[in-house]
N, C-alpha and C positions, 0 to 999 in steps of 0.2 A: 467606534462603538457600535454602529448595527452588529458588526461579525458578533463582538462578546455578547452582546444579548441573543443573537438568532444563535450561536453555540450553547450557551446556558439553556434555552429553551427547547433545543435537541436533547440537549444533555437529561432535562427533566423528565421529558416525555420519554427517552428511551428505557432511562433507570426503571420508570413506573409500569412501561409494557413491557419490557424484558428484561427485567432485572440484571441490567449489566455487571459484570463483575471483572476486575483487570488486575492481573496480577506480572509484576516482575517491571513496572515501571522506572523503577531506579536503574533499570540499564539504559535510561535514554537520559545522557548528561545535558545540562544547560549549556546553551551558548555552541553546539556542536553540530552540524550538520549531519543529517543520517537520510538514508533512504532505506523507510519501512516496506517490506514488503511482506502483503498477508494473503492468505486464501480466501477465495469468493466464494462464499456461503449463499448469499440472499442480496436483493437490492438494498437493503438496510445495512448492508455493510460500512458502505464510505461514510454516512453520517455517524455510526455509532463509533466507528472508529477515532473519525475527528471529536466527537465531543466528550468521547474518552479520555484521549490523550491529553495530558496535562498542556504541553507545550502547543503553540499552533503550528497548523502543516498545510501544506496545499499536496493535494491530488489528484492524481491524473486521473481521466473516465472517457471512456468510448463517445465520440464526436455525437452520435445517434441520440444522446438523453439530452442534448442541448436544442433539441428541436421544439421541446415544449416550453413556451413561456414562462412558466412558471417555476420550471425546473432549471431553466436557463438564468432567472433573475435567483435562485438560490444558492445555484453553484457558485455566483460570484461573489455572494454573503460567505460562503464557506471554503474561499479559496481553493473552489477545484475549477482546473481548465481539461479542454478537449485534448483527446488524440488520436488521429485514423487509425484503425487497427488494420492489419493486415499491407503496413507500406511504412516507409522511413520517415515520419514526419518530422520532419525541420525544425517547423515553430514550436513545437512540444518539445521537441531536443533543446531548443534555445531557452525556452520558457524553465524546464526542469534544469540545468545546469546556473543558468541564474539564480535560481532556487538555492541551489545547496552553494552556489559562490558565498551567499550570502547569508551563511550559515543558520541553513534553515532544515526544516522537514519536509521529504517528498514523501507521500505515499504512494505505493502502486499493488497495483492487484495483477502480478504475472503470469494469472493464467488467462485473463483476456476475457473471458468469461465467466458465468457463475459454475462451480463444480468443474471445472476446466482440466484440470488434473485427473479425474476420472474418465472423461470423455476423450483426453488426447493423450495421458500419460505423459506428459512434458509441458514445462512454463516454457512461454515465449523469453526472447533474450534480451527484449528492451532493458528490463532492469539492472542486468550483468552488462551492457554498453554502458549505460548511465554510469554504472559502479566502475569500471574499468578506464572511463574519459575522465572521473573525478577523483577517483582514489577513496572518496567517502563510505565510512561502515555501513552494513546493510543490518536491520534491526530484522527477523525474524518475528511474524506475529502472526499466532496461529487464533481462528476463531471458532467456538464451537457452539453449539445450541440448535434447535429446531425452528427457531424464529415464530414460534406460535406465540400470540398474544397470552404476556402472566406466565411464561418458560425463562427458565436464565439463560442468559447468553455469556460467554466466558471469554476474555483476550488475553492469552498469553504471550507479549513482550519477553521474546528471549534475548541472550549475550550478542552482542555486536560482533559480525562476521565482518573481518578485515581482509581486503582485496589490494591493497595499497600495490603491493609487488609486483601485480598485473598493468599498474596505471601505465595508459597509452593514449596519444591520440587516435590510434587507426588499430584497435583491439583487433586480432584473429578470432574466428571464429572457435576454435579449438578453445581458446582461452575464455570468451564466451559462454558456450557448453559447458566447460568447467566449473565458471562460477555461476551459473544456474543448476546446474546437480548439486553443487553444496548447498545453496539457497532452498532448495527442495529435500534434499537431505534434512534440513534445519525444521522447515514447515512441515511437510509430510512423510517422514520417515518409517514412521510406525505403519503408517495408512501404507505407503509402497508396500513394505513388508510383508502384512497381511494379505496384499492382494494378489500377489505372486500364488 
């Protein structure tokens, strides 16, 4: 009940502050697990994505955020759980696979940091690993906006990407890179081309 109320309040607040518009939510079928992979523009990305998506989801976020007591409380209410960046975090992997096995939605920001694709030119292989382990479809999500108060933020939910043919308990790096490249193209394709 508390989670529903918090989600409702965040939804109303973000609609007022950023005039959030969503497109393509029909690509998310009910009762089916998905990995949502979104670009990371602002610290507002997780609460906006969570409150704007009709189905309940779980979000993986960097461990450093949870040092703040209020954010720790807020994160628990919003199904946000920590991941240790730069290393293989067994606990977060187990949590993620459990969420997907329960036919729920897991949301990840594969850049690892805000505007990471512009800084590093590639995304991390964590989402690809979970995708290969679980065989679950990926929904690419593009977030657009300046995040200045009272300007519009848009969320575009793309069509599912299916990588089930690569499903394996021990996926090879070449497969993870291949999946990451397809996810990157689905979210940042035009931006990457323009940057060349």
